[in-house]
N, C-alpha and C positions, 0 to 999 in steps of 0.2 A: 469622413469619418477618422477619428486620429491610430495612428498605426499600432498602437498598442490593445486598441478593440480590434483590428483585424486582425492582430496578432490570435488574440484570444478565442475568437469564432474559429479560428482556421483551427486549432488546438484543440478545443474543448470535446470534438467529434473522436479522438484518437482513444481516450480510454474507453468510450463508449464501445468500439469496433473489439475492443480485445475481452472485455467481457462478456461480450455476445459471443463467444467462440464455444464456450460450453455451457453457459448458464443456458443459452435458447436451447439446445440439445436436451438437456436434461427433462424437463415433460415430454420428449418425442422419443425417447428412447426405446422402454414398451411397447410403441407403435413398432419402431424401425426391428424391433426383434424377433417380431411377429411376423413381419412383411419379409424380411430375408432368412427366416429360421435359425436365427445364431443363438446362440449357448449364451446364460447371463454373462460368463470372461468376454465371451468375444464383443458382448453389446458394450462392455464398461471399456474394452480398448478403444474406443469409438475417442472416449476422455481421455483416457492415457496417453497414445498416441499424439494428439496434439498437444498436450501438458508436458510430454518426454520433448519433444520435438524444442518445444518453447523453452522449457527449463537449459537445453544443454545449450541451446542460438544465444538466448539472452546476454550471458559476458560477453562474445564475442561482437553480439551489435552493439554492445557500447565500446569496444575497440573499435571497431571500425567507425563509427558516429564520431571518436576523438580525432581519428584520422583521416576522415574524408567527409565530415561535414554531417548535420545532424538530419539537415532537412532530405538530403539525398535519401540516407537510409532509411528513413520513413515514407518515403514516397515509393521505395522500392517494395517495402515490406509490403505496403497496402497493396500492391499490383499484387504481388505474390499472394497474400490472403484473399484473393477476390477471388484470384485464379485456382486456388484450391476448392474453393468452394463450387466453383465452376464445374471443376473437374466431379468432385463427388454428387453433383446434382445432377448432372448430363449420363453420368457413369448409373445413375437407379434409375433415371428415364428410360434409358435404352439397354441394358441390361438386365440378362435373367438374373446372373451374380455379381451382382456387384459391387458386395463387402470389399476385396481388396484394391481396387480402385478408388472405392470410397476412403479407407484407410492411409491410402495413398496423397489422396485430397487432402486430408484431416495431417498429416506430417508437413501437408505445404502450408497449411496455414498456422502450421504450430510453428514451423521456422517464419511466417511473415509476420506471425503477435511479437513476438521475441524482440523486432525491430519497431514496434507500435507506442505502446503507454511507457515503458520503462525511458527511452531515447526521449517521448514527449518531454518527459519531467525535468529533463537533463536539457532541454532546449529553453524550457521557462526558466532555469538559474541562468542562462545564457543573455534569454529577452529582458528581462525583469529584476528591478533590485528594492531592497527594503520592502516596504507596505504593499508593492505592487505584484512582489515575487509572492509573498503572502495568499494576496486575492489570488493572483493567478493560479497555484496551488490548490485554494479553495475551491475553485470553482472546477479545477479537471479533477478532484476528489468528490465533488456532486457529481460529474457527469458519470464518476465511478458506480456510485453510491444507485444512483438514478437505474444506469444500466443493470446493475444486480437483478434490482427490484423490478423492471421491466420486460426482463430478456424472459424470465419461465412463463410470463402472460404471451410475451409477442409469440413466442416460440409455437404457444398451445393455438394461437390464431392461426399460425403460417399452416398448423398440420390439419387444420379443417378444410385447406383448399386440397395438401397432400402430405403425407410424410416427409417426401424429402422438399420439401418447397424449404425448409428452414437453411439448406445449402445453397440453395439458388440465391436465397435472398444475401447471403453476403457479396457477392460483386455487387449487386446494386446500392447497399452499404458502403463499402468500401469506396466506389466508384463517386459515392456524393464526397463522402470523407474525403478522399484524393483532390479532386477539384478544389474543394474549401480551401484545402490545406496550401495546396498549389499556389492557388492565387493570392490570397490573404495574410499569411506567414511570412514573413521576409525574418531568413536568416543574417545575424551579424558576424560578420566577417572576423573567426579569431587568430590571434598571431601567436597563440601559443604552439608551442613547437610539440605533435606528436609522440610520444612515447614507442618506442621501437617494441615488439613483442617478448623479446627479454627484460626489459625494464618496466613494462607492463607489469610480468608475473612477479619479478622482485619486488614491486610495490606492495602487491597484495600480499606478500609473504611477511615483510615489513610492517603489514596493518596488523595482521593474525598473530604474529610475533609478539606487538605490544597489547593488542585487544583480543585477542583470543578467547582468555577464561572465559569472559561473556559473549562476545560475540558471537561463539558456535552454538553455545543453549538459545541464545536471540536466533540464530537461524532454526533449529532444529524447533522451536515452540512455535515459531510463524508457521513456521513448514506445517506443526502438527494440526492446528487450527485450522489449515485449510483440506489438509487428508483427511480432516473428521467432518467439515462442511459438506465435501463435495461426496462423500462418502454417505453420508447420514441423507443427503438430497435425491443422490441414484437407490437409495434401500428405500425412502418414502415416496418417491417418483412410483417405482414398480409396487409399493404396497400396495397405495392408493389406486392404481389402474387394477390390476389381477384380483386384488382380495373383496376390494370395498366399490369396484367399478365407477371410480370417480375418472372422469376421463374430459377431456377438452379444455376449455379456458377456466372451467372450475378446480381442474390440479393446479393447472399454472397458477392463480391465485394460492391457494392450500400454499405451495412452494414457496413463492414470493413472499408469505409471512416472516419465516425466520430470517429470511434476506433483508425485509423490508425493517424487523426487530435491531439485525446487527448493523445496520447502516445510522439508524437513528442513535442506536449506541455509542457508535464509531464517533461520529460526528460531535455529540454531547460529551464525550470523553477528549476529544479533539479541544474542546472550549474550556474543559475545566483545568488538563494536564498544564497546559504551554508551555514553560522550561523546568518545571519540576521536574527532578529524575528521581527523587525519592518517591513522589507521588507516583511515578510512571512506574516504578518497579512495583509496587503496591497493587496496583490495578492489573497488572500482568500478573500475577501469583494468587489473585482475587479471582480476574477472569479464567485460571487453570483451573484453579477449587471448583468455581461454575461449572466450567466443560462438565469434570469429572463427577460431581452432583447428578448431573442434569440425566446422563448416560444412566448411573446405575439406578437412576430412578425409572427413566425409559427401558430398562428392561422389567419390570413388573408391570407396565401397562400394557393394555392389549387396544383400546380404542383408538382409532387414529385421530380424532379430534383432542382428544386427550394428550395423545403422544405427542400431536404437533406441538401444545400447548407447554410441553414438560420442556421439546428441544428448544423453545422459545428462551430458557435460562442459560441453555450452550449459546445461544444466539448473541445473548446481551455479553456473554464472558470473552467471545469471539471478537466482539465490538467493542470492547474494553482493552484488550490484549492489543490489535494488529495496528493503533495508531501511535501506543506508546513503543512498540518495535521498532515503527518508525519513524517518531521522532530518536529513541535513543541512538539509533545507527546512523540517521542523519547528524546530530548533534554531538556526537561523542568522535566523529572520525572528521580529520580536516580536509578542508573545500576540495582541495585538488585530488584527493584520494576518493572523492565520495561517491563519484559516479560507479567507479569499480566495483566497491563495496555493495551500493544500492543495486548494481546488477546481477551480485552474484546470489542476494538477497532473494533479489526476486526472481532466479533460478530456481534457488533450492526451495522455493515456497511452490513453485511449479510443480518442480516433484511429487509435492505433497498431494497436490491437485490429481497428479497422474496416476498416483498408488493407492489413490484411496476408493475411487469405484472398485477394482481388482480386489484388494484385501478386503472389502467390506464382502465382497461376493464370496469369497473364501472362508471367512467367517462366518459367513450367514448360513453357507453349507453343512457347517457343524452342528451349530444352532444359536438361536437369535440372542439367549442370553451369554454365550461366548463372545458374539459380536459387541455387545452393548459392554461387559464387565472389561474384553480388553481394551477396550477406546478409552475408558472411565481410569481403568490401571495407569494406562500411559500418560491419559493428563496429570493424574495425579501426580507421577513422578516427576514431570517435569514440573509439575506445581512446587515442590521439593527442589528439586535444581533450581530454580529462578529464585527459591530464597537463600539458598547458600552461595550461588555463582555469578548471578544475575545483577551486576556491581559495575555500573560505569560510573566513571569517576568526572564530575563538572571541569574539573583542572584541563581536562585533556581536549577542550573546545579552545584551544590557545588562542588561534585567531578569532572567532567568533564572539569569547567572552569579553577580550579583548575592544571588542566596537562596541559589545552592547554595552561591556563597563563605561566607556568614555558616553556613549549615547545618553548610561542613565543620570551618569555626572552632572551631565552638561544640562541634563533635564530637570535634576534637582537642585542644580545652582539659579536658573530661571525660576522655577515655581517658587525658591527661598527668595530671590531679589522682589517677585510681585507680592508675596504674601507679606514682607516688610514694610513695604510700599501702605499695603492696604490696611496696617498694625495687627496682623493676625497670626505671625509667625515667634514662638516664644524665644526668647533669647538661650543660649547657649551660657555655660556656666562662666568659660572666657570672657565674653560680653559683658556678661554681669557684673563679674570680678572690676573688668576695665571702667565699667561706667559707675562701679559704689569709688576704685579708686581716683577716679577723676573728681565723683562730687565731694569727696571726704577731703585729697590732699591738693586735689588742681591739676595732679599730671598722672600717671603712672608709669612706675617702675621701669616694669618690664619692656614698656614703650620706647622708652627714653634710651635706655639700652642699645632696643634695636637701631634704633635712628644713629646713636652714635656708634657703634658698630658700620652699620651699610657706608655712614660717612668716613668711617677710616678704611673702609677697604676700596671705596672709591680714589682717596687721596693715592692711595697704594698704586693702582691703577695707573694715575695717572704720573 
């Protein structure tokens, strides 16, 4: 088997592990709440603890991977992730009051998660180039999307054995991914000299000084998308179990519907947008307005099935927004600064996941309408912000644009030569004028002067 194929097999499980961290727990949270006699806020903190830890540590993990190597950071992170799950699972099995130890395990898992998918994406950039890199990133995104869709169903299946089995599944999954990654993925030796922390922070400051006007709104919009997504899933999981008595795999299937729609929308958006910044910006604006409309409509709906149908509108909006933001941030920042900025962006997104469930719980405590109108208003405000501030410039992609322009020029030239041979390429105005002059006068005056001048320059050189 070729090394590139081995690298891919070793890498593709890593985004899946990160997604499972929260999504697999969502359908089991109401059961955990009842078994441990928790409040809604305490239950929501099981998501928050993981996400805050990951959000804080992601930029540090990016720096450590630059300094000590991607592979060692990913392996250590996977081990820590598995240990955190084991701690939480054993605490639930053996203790009467396991909540605090479970929270400790979730924090460890969050720290471990910080060094998984974001660093794996950077490693893809190190190992692959050109079309191979695009294919590898596409496969990683497929793994991520598959994890999003299957994790609620997988969590519900595990809960049929026992509610704490979701925690004990993590060391098994992480162990399998650890072994595959260790033996199959080979890291290239990096010749670049890693930056010291002071230089690292200075470079980040310079990027925000240059791009901050649109980069900061982009960060907030990405965070809001995941804030609303996980907040709504948390609310929906509780609603289905407490009010409609829908539990187990059926509930996991219902929760997977918005995630499936979001993944499909994200895939189709990625196919359509390509490198068109104007189209990306338009999709982000439309996506934010779809989110807002979805939550306004949801406030008037009472039935669970209709509510899921309405929330699908918001899932389409989220699926349109996230790939566009990814492409904007990656494309408008220089390659040397890309790792820093994407790590920061991932961290901010995790903060959105962290605050979603507790904020939704607090707003729901006031009223259901307050919850939906608040997030609808927030989405609408940032939709307007996107119109006025989300304006990255194509010209800022200097290194990338130069390569793309050179490749495009080479491709155009090759196709032109083929077309001329086949007789299907129309002549340019200059070529038509030259052909008419040769036919009419037997020579082209401009061509004659060009040759005389070139001959004169040659003599002067000699």
